[in-house]
C-alpha positions as a printed Julia matrix, in Angstrom:
470×3 Matrix{Float64}:
 -13.08    5.83   17.37
 -10.82    6.35   14.35
  -9.15    3.46   12.53
  -6.45    3.25    9.88
  -5.93    0.13    7.76
  -3.14   -0.13    5.19
  -3.88   -2.28    2.15
  -0.78   -1.21    0.21
   2.36    0.88    0.42
   3.76   -1.09    3.37
   7.37   -2.15    2.8
   6.97   -1.34   -0.87
   7.33    1.76   -3.01
   3.88    2.62   -4.31
   0.62    0.76   -4.2
  -0.74    3.16   -1.57
  -4.21    2.2    -0.34
  -5.07    3.53    3.12
  -8.55    3.12    4.6
  -9.51    5.77    7.19
 -12.63    5.19    9.3
 -14.2     7.72   11.65
 -17.57    6.82   13.18
 -19.84    6.18   10.17
 -17.4     7.66    7.63
 -14.94    5.73    5.49
 -12.49    7.15    2.91
  -9.53    5.76    1.0
  -6.32    7.73    0.76
  -5.15    6.79   -2.75
  -5.94    3.51   -4.45
  -2.85    2.76   -6.45
  -1.36   -0.05   -8.47
   1.13   -2.25   -6.66
   3.72   -3.07   -9.32
   5.71   -5.21   -6.9
   2.71   -7.38   -5.95
   1.54   -7.74   -9.53
   5.07   -8.68  -10.51
   5.0   -11.72   -8.24
   2.27  -13.35  -10.33
   2.03  -11.41  -13.6
   4.36  -10.16  -16.29
   3.68   -7.53  -18.93
   2.55   -8.01  -21.68
   1.94  -11.74  -22.02
   0.71  -12.66  -18.55
  -1.81  -10.1   -17.3
  -4.85  -10.36  -14.99
  -7.91  -10.98  -17.15
 -10.5    -9.76  -14.64
 -10.92   -8.51  -11.11
 -11.1   -12.07   -9.76
  -7.48  -12.58  -10.84
  -6.51   -9.64   -8.6
  -8.58  -11.04   -5.72
  -7.14  -14.54   -5.89
  -3.56  -13.22   -5.9
  -4.36  -10.79   -3.03
  -3.2    -7.83   -5.12
  -6.26   -5.78   -4.1
  -8.43   -6.03   -0.96
 -11.77   -7.73   -1.33
 -14.69   -5.58   -0.18
 -18.4    -5.84   -0.83
 -20.19   -2.83   -2.34
 -16.95   -1.21   -3.46
 -16.04   -2.4    -6.93
 -17.88   -1.95  -10.22
 -21.15   -3.81  -10.74
 -21.7    -4.28   -6.99
 -24.94   -3.17   -5.32
 -26.1    -1.76   -2.02
 -24.74    1.11    0.05
 -21.19    2.04   -1.05
 -18.45    0.66    1.19
 -16.65    4.03    1.35
 -17.81    7.63    1.12
 -14.94    8.94   -1.0
 -11.46    8.34   -2.39
  -8.79   11.05   -2.07
  -6.12   10.9    -4.8
  -2.82   12.64   -4.09
  -1.39   12.77   -7.62
  -1.26   11.28  -11.12
   1.23    8.43  -10.69
  -0.3     5.03  -11.27
   1.07    3.65   -8.03
  -1.38    6.04   -6.35
  -4.39    5.94   -8.69
  -4.04    2.87  -10.93
  -6.91    0.78   -9.49
  -9.6     3.47   -9.36
 -10.97    2.14  -12.65
 -12.25   -0.85  -10.66
 -14.28    1.29   -8.26
 -18.06    1.77   -8.61
 -19.49    4.96  -10.06
 -21.25    6.3    -6.95
 -18.03    6.67   -4.92
 -16.69   10.2    -5.6
 -13.0    10.64   -6.36
 -11.57   13.86   -4.88
  -8.37   15.17   -6.44
  -6.76   18.26   -7.96
  -7.88   19.57  -11.33
  -4.56   18.85  -12.98
  -4.41   15.31  -11.56
  -7.92   14.64  -12.84
  -7.14   15.97  -16.31
  -3.82   14.16  -16.58
  -5.41   10.85  -15.55
  -8.07   11.31  -18.23
  -5.51   12.29  -20.87
  -3.24    9.35  -20.07
  -6.22    7.03  -20.12
  -6.99    8.03  -23.73
  -3.56    6.74  -24.77
  -4.4     3.21  -23.59
  -6.55    0.45  -25.0
  -9.82    0.46  -23.1
  -9.45   -2.94  -21.51
 -11.47   -4.03  -18.47
  -8.99   -2.43  -16.06
  -8.62    0.91  -17.87
 -12.14    2.29  -18.13
 -12.71    5.41  -16.01
 -15.59    7.12  -17.82
 -17.99    6.05  -15.08
 -16.11    7.85  -12.29
 -17.24   11.09  -10.67
 -14.23   13.38  -10.09
 -14.55   16.24   -7.61
 -11.99   19.02   -7.4
  -9.8    19.85   -4.41
  -7.98   23.15   -3.94
  -5.48   24.43   -1.41
  -7.27   26.5     1.22
 -10.71   25.04    0.52
 -11.94   22.58    3.16
 -13.75   19.43    2.07
 -16.44   18.15    4.45
 -16.95   14.4     4.07
 -19.56   13.44    6.67
 -17.67   13.19    9.98
 -14.39   14.39    8.48
 -13.0    17.72    7.3
 -10.15   17.49    4.8
  -7.69   20.32    4.05
  -5.86   19.65    0.75
  -2.44   21.25    0.23
  -0.48   21.48   -3.02
   3.03   20.04   -2.76
   6.02   19.73   -5.06
   6.58   16.37   -6.75
   7.89   14.96  -10.03
   4.4    15.26  -11.5
   2.57   18.6   -11.35
  -0.62   18.96   -9.33
   0.31   16.75   -6.36
  -1.55   17.2    -3.06
  -1.08   16.24    0.58
  -4.05   16.06    2.94
  -4.61   17.32    6.49
  -7.59   15.39    7.85
  -9.47   16.53   10.94
 -11.03   13.54   12.69
 -12.88   12.98   15.94
  -9.61   11.65   17.43
  -7.35   14.46   16.23
  -5.48   15.56   13.13
  -4.1    12.99   10.67
  -1.68   14.04    7.92
  -1.17   12.1     4.69
   1.82   13.41    2.73
   1.27   11.52   -0.52
   4.57   11.94   -2.41
   6.45   15.21   -1.94
   9.81   16.92   -2.16
  11.48   20.31   -1.65
  14.0    20.12   -4.5
  11.87   21.0    -7.52
  10.86   24.22   -9.21
   7.72   24.36   -7.02
   9.41   23.68   -3.68
   7.61   26.7    -2.21
   4.4    24.63   -2.24
   5.9    21.98    0.04
   7.42   24.67    2.26
   3.98   26.24    2.72
   2.53   22.84    3.59
   5.22   22.2     6.21
   4.72   25.68    7.63
   1.0    24.97    8.07
   1.74   21.68    9.84
   3.67   23.57   12.52
   0.39   25.17   13.54
  -1.47   21.87   13.57
  -1.51   19.49   16.5
  -0.61   16.48   14.34
  -1.56   13.25   16.05
  -0.7    10.79   13.27
   1.45   11.52   10.22
   1.44    9.01    7.36
   4.69    9.93    5.65
   6.33    8.62    2.5
   9.97    7.54    2.64
  10.92    6.5    -0.87
  14.55    7.53   -0.52
  15.15    5.57    2.66
  17.07    2.54    1.47
  19.54    0.12    3.07
  21.58   -0.01   -0.12
  21.55    2.85   -2.66
  20.37    1.87   -6.11
  23.01    2.22   -8.83
  21.33    5.13  -10.62
  20.81    6.9    -7.27
  24.57    7.34   -7.01
  24.27    9.82   -9.87
  21.23   11.62   -8.48
  21.49   15.41   -8.36
  20.19   17.55   -5.48
  17.65   19.71   -7.34
  15.83   20.19  -10.65
  17.99   23.27  -11.26
  21.06   21.02  -11.05
  19.44   18.68  -13.59
  18.97   21.61  -15.94
  22.63   22.63  -15.63
  23.93   19.07  -16.07
  21.73   18.3   -19.1
  22.69   21.61  -20.69
  26.38   20.8   -20.21
  26.04   17.32  -21.73
  24.17   18.6   -24.78
  26.71   21.39  -25.27
  29.57   18.86  -25.22
  27.89   16.34  -27.57
  28.22   16.42  -31.36
  26.0    13.4   -32.04
  22.45   12.29  -31.24
  21.06   12.92  -27.76
  18.46   10.53  -26.31
  16.96   11.73  -23.03
  15.02    9.1   -21.06
  12.47   10.71  -18.73
   9.03   10.22  -17.22
   5.86   10.73  -19.27
   4.26   12.83  -16.53
   7.24   14.86  -15.29
   6.25   17.82  -17.42
   8.6    20.21  -15.63
  11.44   18.02  -16.91
   9.98   17.98  -20.41
   9.93   21.78  -20.34
  13.56   21.86  -19.22
  14.78   19.49  -21.94
  12.73   21.31  -24.61
  14.34   24.61  -23.64
  17.83   23.04  -23.77
  17.15   21.58  -27.22
  16.01   24.98  -28.48
  19.01   26.74  -26.92
  21.43   24.45  -28.76
  19.55   24.51  -32.07
  18.44   20.89  -31.95
  15.11   19.63  -33.27
  13.15   18.02  -30.46
  11.58   14.61  -31.15
   8.99   13.28  -28.69
   7.4     9.84  -28.82
   3.7     9.8   -29.63
   2.25    9.03  -26.18
   4.04   11.91  -24.47
   3.37   14.16  -27.48
  -0.35   13.55  -27.08
  -0.18   14.35  -23.36
   1.6    17.62  -24.15
  -0.86   18.65  -26.84
  -3.88   17.86  -24.66
  -2.32   19.62  -21.67
  -1.78   22.67  -23.89
  -5.54   22.79  -24.48
  -6.33   22.87  -20.75
  -4.1    25.87  -20.1
  -3.14   24.48  -16.69
   0.62   24.66  -17.25
   2.6    27.31  -19.03
   5.83   27.11  -20.96
   5.37   23.58  -22.34
   6.19   22.86  -25.99
   3.07   22.79  -28.16
   1.98   22.27  -31.76
   4.88   22.73  -34.16
   7.52   22.91  -31.41
   8.53   19.26  -31.77
   8.43   16.27  -34.09
   6.28   13.29  -33.12
   7.73    9.8   -33.38
   5.23    7.09  -34.4
   6.1     3.59  -33.21
   6.05    0.54  -35.44
   2.69   -1.18  -35.74
   2.14   -4.87  -35.14
   0.18   -6.39  -38.02
  -3.16   -7.97  -37.2
  -3.11  -11.74  -36.74
   0.7   -11.87  -36.94
   3.69  -11.17  -34.74
   5.38   -9.01  -37.36
   5.69   -5.24  -37.32
   5.11   -2.92  -40.26
   6.04    0.65  -41.11
   2.98    2.74  -41.93
   1.8     6.29  -41.35
  -1.95    6.27  -40.82
  -3.5     2.9   -41.56
  -4.19    0.88  -38.44
  -3.27    3.6   -35.94
  -5.41    3.66  -32.79
  -5.98    5.73  -29.65
  -3.76    8.82  -29.33
  -1.82    8.25  -32.57
  -5.04    8.02  -34.58
  -6.38   11.22  -32.97
  -3.23   13.19  -33.74
  -2.92   11.98  -37.33
  -6.57   12.78  -38.04
  -6.42   16.22  -36.38
  -6.73   18.78  -39.23
  -4.51   21.18  -37.3
  -1.6    18.73  -37.38
   0.81   18.84  -40.32
   2.17   15.61  -41.83
   5.72   16.96  -41.64
   5.47   17.03  -37.85
   5.53   13.21  -37.74
   8.57   10.93  -37.89
   7.96    7.29  -38.77
   9.4     4.3   -40.58
  12.94    3.42  -41.65
  13.2     6.54  -43.82
  12.4     8.77  -40.86
  14.95    7.04  -38.65
  17.61    7.06  -41.38
  17.15   10.81  -41.81
  17.85   11.36  -38.12
  20.84    8.99  -38.03
  22.4    10.74  -41.05
  22.41   14.07  -39.18
  22.36   13.01  -35.51
  23.83   16.27  -34.26
  20.64   18.08  -35.3
  18.27   16.15  -33.01
  17.37   15.5   -29.38
  14.93   12.65  -28.66
  12.86   12.65  -25.46
  11.71    9.11  -24.76
   9.8     7.52  -21.89
  10.53    4.02  -23.19
  14.21    3.98  -24.0
  14.51    0.3   -24.86
  11.72    0.47  -27.43
  13.3     3.56  -28.95
  16.73    1.91  -29.2
  15.28   -1.3   -30.67
  13.73    0.69  -33.49
  16.6     3.11  -34.14
  19.59    0.75  -34.04
  20.76   -0.37  -37.49
  21.52   -4.08  -37.83
  25.24   -3.6   -38.44
  25.98   -0.2   -36.9
  25.91    1.64  -33.59
  23.8     4.67  -32.81
  26.17    7.65  -32.73
  25.42    9.63  -29.61
  24.73    9.9   -25.89
  21.95    8.4   -23.78
  21.01   10.58  -20.8
  19.2     8.71  -18.04
  16.68   11.06  -16.44
  14.21    8.89  -14.54
  13.62    9.96  -10.93
  13.13    6.54   -9.32
  14.49    3.8   -11.61
  13.28    0.69   -9.81
   9.86    1.71   -8.66
   6.67    3.55   -9.44
   6.12    3.35  -13.2
   9.34    1.93  -14.63
   8.44   -0.64  -17.28
  11.83   -2.32  -17.76
  14.62   -3.35  -15.44
  17.58   -1.06  -15.14
  20.04   -3.84  -16.0
  18.24   -4.6   -19.27
  18.29   -0.91  -20.14
  22.08   -0.78  -19.62
  22.51   -3.82  -21.84
  20.71   -2.07  -24.69
  22.7     1.14  -24.25
  25.92   -0.87  -24.48
  24.64   -2.84  -27.5
  23.82    0.39  -29.32
  27.25    1.85  -28.61
  25.78    4.87  -26.85
  27.58    6.78  -24.11
  25.52    6.71  -20.9
  25.23    9.89  -18.85
  22.95   10.91  -16.0
  20.87   14.02  -15.35
  18.1    13.31  -12.88
  16.88   14.08   -9.39
  14.34   12.5    -7.1
  10.65   13.25   -6.88
  10.91   12.64   -3.13
  12.58   14.13   -0.06
  16.05   12.98    0.89
  16.52   11.35    4.32
  18.17   14.54    5.56
  15.24   16.66    4.38
  12.74   14.25    5.97
  14.6    14.47    9.27
  14.35   18.28    9.32
  10.66   18.2     8.34
   9.68   15.62   10.96
  11.49   17.46   13.74
   9.69   20.66   12.77
   6.25   19.06   12.53
   6.79   16.78   15.53
   3.81   14.44   15.06
   2.73   12.33   18.02
   2.93    9.14   15.93
   4.62    8.59   12.57
   3.53    5.79   10.22
   5.98    5.19    7.33
   4.56    4.39    3.89
   5.84    4.17    0.31
   9.21    2.81    1.4
  10.97   -0.55    1.35
  12.79    0.25    4.61
  10.3     1.83    7.06
  12.53    0.99   10.03
  15.09    3.58    8.82
  12.73    6.35    9.96
  13.96    5.61   13.5
  17.2     7.45   12.84
  15.46   10.56   11.53
  13.4    11.7    14.5
  13.6    12.65   18.14
  12.12    9.51   19.69
  11.12   11.42   22.81
   8.73   13.58   20.81
   7.51   11.19   18.11
   6.69    7.51   18.28
   7.09    5.41   15.13
   4.41    2.87   14.35
   5.41    0.29   11.73
   2.11   -0.76   10.18
   1.43   -4.23    8.87
  -0.63   -4.76    5.76
  -4.26   -5.41    6.61
  -3.75   -4.5    10.28
  -6.3    -2.08   11.75
  -4.69    0.66   13.84
  -6.95    2.27   16.43
  -6.56    5.97   17.15
  -8.19    6.94   20.43
């Protein structure tokens, strides 16, 4: 008998944690951070869980024996499959014990490791103990009683995978997060084509864009990444002042697009230090082509908080840690590639038409750049795919307040990392699974209007409920 139990991703966007059991085999499909559940009890940065017990007592993560770090005995599961490098799908793997292998794509593995080096190594960030194993499209993975077929799909972070899982009760499909509107839409199309040949019994399908009420920023959402490129290019061409583009730190296709637009219009590209480090480390792996590398952009260093005080100071090297320390101390990096301090910001504000800033933390950037008694001359382009979910650090309303305070013009150039309802409807009618289980959506009931109910039955899972597949 095969069982599915959902410990996250039910009536929420993100936090996916799906336990699949087949005979003596157990695997997790993703093990991601639930920002919505954490937000009920915690608030960044002042009120954070101090240890794993804080996550247990607030029911943010499921409590299992022989699963988390420092436990003993036979491991509770045989493997974890990670779909992609968004924290709402992988964020809690740091808590897992070292003898449970983590299967994922090479790029996802590398990006997780790179991002981890930009963080303080607190109790919930350490991943050096984990054993990563690589998945590839077309290469089956035998995990005891299961056989897993990974498939590359298009998403707003490169290297995303869906999984076709052959169980003793039939074929189960886990989509992870996917779309058909990006530059790699052919990957998702190949995945859907393969599903037509599969006798899909259960399909665990994400539905991020199913919503009862559209979010404000979604009203400006463009159909495809190509449309984003055209819109951003138009805005930059029509703007004579500073451009601030607010995008994701892992949407590297978008970074490439904005870098090419900056170069086309003769603007110097400025990238904040965390994203700059990700780009430079990704350049070393050779996994993605066409990304800006050493010397192609200026690196903005954030203000440092002084030790034992709440005040910030403007310095170049002293006191820098993590990724900023590594970049500053790299002998191949030139000092003139860094922008820091009031002098650096004043230089940009004196010639704003010469620069384009790519930020992943727009509020922090505006706080530091705004003069006390002046506005910032320019345009703020909002480019986040999903503004109220996944990895957004600040509320959208607060962001708009800061844009207004700075006197910036707000424009939009973004598209979703997920399928539209119309696209999902076409896909589900083509695949025609026997049972559909919605995940990664706040409105799972809206799937009812997307399918032919004579061919596919919808099962609305409850968190913690075990679903038997016979």
